[in-house]
C-alpha positions as CSV (number, residue, x, y, z in Angstrom):
1,M,14.0,110.1,112.7
2,T,12.0,113.3,111.8
3,V,8.3,112.9,109.8
4,Q,8.0,114.7,107.2
5,F,4.4,116.7,106.3
6,S,3.2,118.0,103.2
7,H,3.0,121.7,104.2
8,P,6.3,123.4,105.7
9,D,4.9,125.8,107.3
10,F,2.7,123.7,109.3
11,L,4.3,124.4,112.8
12,D,3.1,127.9,111.9
13,H,-0.2,127.4,112.2
14,L,-0.4,125.7,115.3
15,P,-2.3,127.9,118.2
16,H,-0.6,128.7,121.4
17,V,-1.8,126.1,124.4
18,R,-1.4,125.8,127.7
19,G,-0.5,122.0,127.6
20,R,2.5,120.5,126.3
21,I,3.8,120.1,123.0
22,V,6.5,118.3,121.6
23,E,8.2,118.3,117.8
24,N,9.5,115.1,117.1
25,A,8.3,113.2,119.7
26,S,9.0,109.6,120.4
27,L,5.6,107.3,120.4
28,A,7.7,103.9,121.1
29,R,7.7,104.8,124.4
30,L,4.4,105.4,124.9
31,S,3.2,102.0,123.3
32,W,3.3,99.3,125.2
33,F,5.0,97.5,122.5
34,R,8.1,100.3,122.9
35,T,8.5,100.5,118.8
36,G,7.9,102.4,116.3
37,G,8.0,106.1,114.9
38,P,7.7,109.7,116.3
39,A,4.7,111.3,116.5
40,Q,5.5,115.0,113.8
41,V,3.9,116.9,116.8
42,L,2.7,115.6,120.2
43,F,0.3,117.9,122.3
44,E,-1.1,117.0,125.8
45,P,-3.8,119.5,126.9
46,A,-3.9,120.8,130.3
47,D,-7.8,120.6,130.2
48,E,-10.7,120.2,128.7
49,A,-10.5,124.0,127.9
50,D,-7.1,124.3,126.5
51,L,-8.7,121.2,123.8
52,V,-11.5,122.7,123.0
53,A,-9.6,126.0,122.1
54,F,-6.9,124.4,120.4
55,L,-9.7,122.5,118.2
56,R,-11.4,125.3,117.2
57,R,-8.3,127.3,116.3
58,I,-5.9,124.2,114.6
59,P,-6.8,124.5,110.7
60,G,-8.5,122.0,108.9
61,F,-5.5,120.7,106.7
62,I,-3.6,119.5,109.5
63,P,-4.2,115.7,110.5
64,L,-5.2,114.9,114.1
65,T,-4.8,111.7,116.1
66,V,-5.8,110.3,119.4
67,I,-3.9,108.0,121.1
68,G,-4.4,106.3,124.6
69,V,-1.8,104.6,126.6
70,G,-0.7,102.5,124.1
71,S,-1.9,99.3,125.2
72,N,-3.2,98.1,122.2
73,L,-2.0,100.6,120.0
74,L,1.2,99.5,117.4
75,V,2.8,102.6,115.8
76,R,4.6,102.2,112.3
77,D,8.4,102.7,112.0
78,G,7.7,106.4,109.7
79,G,6.4,107.6,112.7
80,V,2.8,110.3,112.5
81,S,2.2,113.3,110.8
82,G,0.7,116.4,112.1
83,V,-0.6,116.4,115.6
84,V,-1.2,113.5,117.9
85,I,-3.4,114.1,120.8
86,R,-2.8,112.2,124.2
87,L,-5.0,113.0,126.9
88,G,-3.4,113.1,130.4
89,R,-4.2,113.6,134.1
90,A,-6.8,116.3,133.5
91,F,-9.1,114.0,131.9
92,A,-8.2,111.2,134.3
93,D,-10.7,111.8,137.3
94,I,-13.2,109.1,138.8
95,R,-16.1,110.3,140.7
96,I,-18.7,107.8,142.2
97,R,-22.3,109.3,143.0
98,G,-24.4,106.8,144.1
99,D,-24.4,104.0,141.6
100,I,-22.7,105.6,138.8
101,V,-19.3,105.9,137.8
102,K,-18.1,108.8,135.9
103,A,-14.8,108.6,134.0
104,G,-12.5,110.8,132.5
105,A,-11.4,109.4,128.7
106,A,-7.7,109.6,130.2
107,A,-8.9,107.1,133.0
108,V,-7.3,103.7,132.9
109,D,-9.6,100.9,133.2
110,V,-8.3,99.0,135.6
111,H,-8.5,102.2,137.8
112,V,-12.2,102.3,137.8
113,A,-12.6,98.9,138.3
114,K,-10.8,99.3,141.4
115,A,-12.2,102.5,142.4
116,S,-15.8,101.1,141.9
117,A,-14.7,98.0,143.8
118,R,-13.8,100.5,146.6
119,G,-17.1,102.6,146.3
120,G,-18.8,98.9,146.8
121,L,-20.2,99.1,143.2
122,T,-20.3,95.8,141.1
123,G,-21.1,95.5,137.5
124,L,-17.3,97.0,136.4
125,E,-15.3,94.0,137.8
126,F,-14.5,93.0,134.3
127,L,-12.7,96.2,133.4
128,I,-9.8,95.0,135.8
129,G,-8.8,92.6,132.8
130,V,-9.0,95.8,130.2
131,P,-5.7,97.4,129.4
132,G,-6.4,100.5,128.0
133,T,-8.3,103.9,129.0
134,V,-11.8,104.7,128.7
135,G,-11.5,106.6,125.6
136,G,-10.4,103.3,124.2
137,A,-12.9,101.2,125.7
138,L,-15.7,103.2,124.4
139,R,-14.1,103.3,121.0
140,M,-14.1,99.3,120.8
141,N,-16.8,98.1,122.9
142,A,-13.8,97.0,124.8
143,G,-14.7,93.4,127.2
144,A,-13.5,90.6,128.7
145,Y,-14.9,87.6,130.8
146,G,-18.0,87.7,129.3
147,Q,-18.7,91.7,129.4
148,E,-18.7,94.7,127.4
149,V,-18.5,98.4,127.8
150,S,-21.9,98.2,126.0
151,E,-23.7,96.3,129.1
152,V,-23.0,99.3,131.4
153,L,-22.5,102.6,129.5
154,Q,-24.9,105.8,130.6
155,H,-23.8,108.3,128.8
156,A,-20.3,109.9,127.2
157,H,-18.9,113.2,126.1
158,A,-16.5,114.1,123.3
159,V,-15.7,117.0,121.2
160,D,-15.3,117.0,117.7
161,R,-12.5,118.6,115.0
162,Y,-14.0,121.5,115.5
163,G,-14.2,122.3,119.3
164,H,-17.7,121.5,119.3
165,I,-18.7,119.2,122.9
166,H,-21.4,116.7,122.4
167,E,-23.5,114.1,124.7
168,F,-23.4,110.5,123.2
169,T,-26.3,108.1,125.1
170,A,-25.3,104.3,125.0
171,Q,-28.2,103.9,122.3
172,D,-26.1,106.0,120.0
173,F,-23.0,103.9,119.8
174,K,-24.6,101.8,118.2
175,F,-22.3,98.9,119.9
176,S,-21.1,95.9,117.9
177,Y,-18.4,93.3,118.7
178,R,-15.2,95.2,119.5
179,Q,-16.4,98.7,117.5
180,C,-19.1,101.7,118.1
181,K,-20.8,103.9,115.3
182,I,-19.3,107.4,116.4
183,D,-17.2,109.6,114.2
184,D,-13.6,108.3,114.4
185,T,-13.1,112.3,114.5
186,M,-14.8,112.5,117.8
187,I,-12.0,112.5,121.0
188,F,-14.0,111.4,123.9
189,L,-14.2,113.2,127.1
190,S,-15.3,111.1,130.1
191,A,-18.0,108.9,130.4
192,S,-20.7,107.6,132.7
193,F,-21.5,103.6,133.6
194,Q,-24.0,102.0,135.6
195,A,-23.5,100.0,138.6
196,Q,-24.9,98.5,141.4
197,I,-24.7,97.9,145.3
198,G,-22.6,94.7,145.5
199,E,-21.2,92.9,148.7
200,P,-17.4,94.4,149.1
201,A,-16.5,90.3,149.6
202,A,-17.6,89.1,146.3
203,I,-16.5,92.1,144.4
204,K,-13.3,91.4,145.9
205,A,-13.0,87.8,145.2
206,R,-14.2,88.5,141.6
207,M,-11.6,90.8,140.7
208,E,-8.9,88.1,141.9
209,E,-10.3,85.9,139.8
210,I,-10.3,88.0,136.7
211,N,-6.8,88.4,137.7
212,A,-5.5,85.0,138.3
213,T,-6.9,84.2,135.4
214,R,-5.3,86.8,133.4
215,G,-1.7,85.8,134.6
216,E,-2.0,81.9,133.9
217,T,-3.3,82.5,130.5
218,Q,-1.3,85.6,129.2
219,P,2.2,86.7,128.8
220,L,1.7,89.6,131.1
221,G,4.9,91.6,131.8
222,T,5.6,91.5,128.0
223,R,6.1,93.9,125.1
224,T,3.2,93.3,123.8
225,G,-0.4,94.9,122.4
226,G,-2.9,92.7,124.2
227,S,-5.5,90.7,121.9
228,T,-4.2,91.1,117.9
229,F,-6.8,89.7,116.5
230,K,-10.4,90.0,116.6
231,N,-12.2,87.0,117.5
232,P,-14.5,85.9,114.4
233,E,-17.9,84.7,115.3
234,G,-18.4,81.0,116.6
235,Y,-14.4,80.9,116.5
236,K,-11.8,81.6,119.4
237,A,-9.0,83.6,117.3
238,W,-6.1,82.1,119.1
239,E,-7.7,78.3,118.6
240,L,-7.7,79.0,115.2
241,I,-3.9,80.8,115.4
242,D,-2.7,77.6,117.2
243,A,-4.3,75.0,114.5
244,A,-2.4,76.7,111.9
245,G,0.8,76.2,113.3
246,C,1.9,79.7,114.3
247,R,2.5,79.1,118.3
248,G,5.6,80.6,118.5
249,M,6.4,81.8,115.3
250,R,8.9,84.6,114.9
251,I,9.6,87.2,112.2
252,G,12.3,89.2,113.2
253,G,12.4,90.2,116.9
254,A,8.5,89.7,117.1
255,Q,7.1,86.5,118.4
256,V,3.6,85.0,118.3
257,S,3.4,84.3,122.3
258,E,3.9,80.8,123.2
259,K,1.4,81.4,125.9
260,H,-1.6,82.6,124.1
261,C,-1.6,82.8,120.6
262,N,-3.5,86.0,120.2
263,F,-0.8,88.2,121.5
264,L,2.3,89.4,119.6
265,I,5.3,90.1,121.4
266,N,8.4,92.5,120.9
267,T,11.1,90.2,122.0
268,G,13.6,93.3,122.3
269,D,14.7,94.6,119.2
270,A,11.4,94.3,116.7
271,T,10.7,96.6,114.9
272,A,6.7,97.3,113.7
273,A,7.0,95.9,110.5
274,D,8.4,92.7,112.3
275,I,5.3,92.7,114.1
276,E,2.8,93.7,111.4
277,E,4.5,91.2,108.9
278,L,4.1,88.6,112.0
279,G,0.4,89.7,112.0
280,E,-0.1,89.4,108.0
281,T,1.5,86.2,108.1
282,V,-0.8,84.9,110.6
283,R,-3.9,85.9,108.8
284,R,-2.2,84.0,106.1
285,L,-2.0,80.7,107.4
286,V,-5.5,81.0,109.0
287,K,-7.3,81.6,106.0
288,E,-4.7,79.0,104.0
289,N,-5.9,76.4,107.1
290,C,-9.2,77.0,107.5
291,G,-10.5,79.7,104.8
292,I,-11.3,82.4,108.1
293,E,-9.8,86.3,107.6
294,L,-8.9,87.7,111.1
295,E,-9.1,90.9,111.2
296,W,-6.6,93.0,113.3
297,E,-8.1,94.4,117.1
298,I,-4.7,96.0,117.8
299,Q,-5.1,99.7,115.8
300,R,-2.3,100.6,113.6
301,I,-1.4,104.0,112.5
302,G,1.1,105.9,111.1
303,A,3.4,105.4,108.0
304,S,6.1,102.4,106.8
305,L,9.6,103.3,106.0
306,T,9.0,103.5,102.5
307,G,6.1,106.0,103.4
308,E,3.0,103.9,103.1
309,V,-0.1,104.5,104.8
310,E,-2.8,102.2,105.7
């Protein structure tokens, strides 16, 4: 499958980079659902300077999309036009100075939790229960087991569409449940988190408790995108889904998890359309059953095979 773009000379406008550029690149392999169409161009910058130079030179008419490790992402079957930017190892450093943990936007949340624990710091244990990277955690105020990023963030750095670096305080984010007010065009580069000196045994015990709970309640080891819908205020999404009779429901190769109703699973041959249709069916049945309209938590990008983009 080849993604089409309205500008036929699109590739001629791409700046020279030191990083990796791949045309018609598979995004299914980068998504935890393991499905979906390709990126017209995938750009993996060599480092921050490479990314900044690229943004300063790329024409404004070319669409840009940023992805992380694909843990909370559904790529539609028609793929993504323009350039998809994916930050790699150069953006994944984790450093501890005193009780401050600084992590690159591509650092995996689990790794941040473990590095903090090795440094004898407490306060970030909850990140071991958050799939994804620091960049995604900032964008959606990720949280788990009673804590959210908003409670520990000090400040963050980001680069805009034109290659200008910005620093944001936690207050600038204006965090709310699973969202922030930082412009969607900003690409997060790094973040600093406030931790506290802790007792190693207690830190270890808390992380083991979180891992045990996840193993007991979530369909780990499956092709899934994590929590599918946000919890409506005063409710738990999975309970509403279960009450609407959706546990185990299937469309094509997509299934509502038997273990946790707020997880959708690719059982092996699901298309992105199967997964999205199943999610929309769940939303409709929940609305019919209790009058509550669930909001997607999973990020959906790209176009369907018919060319429709939401």
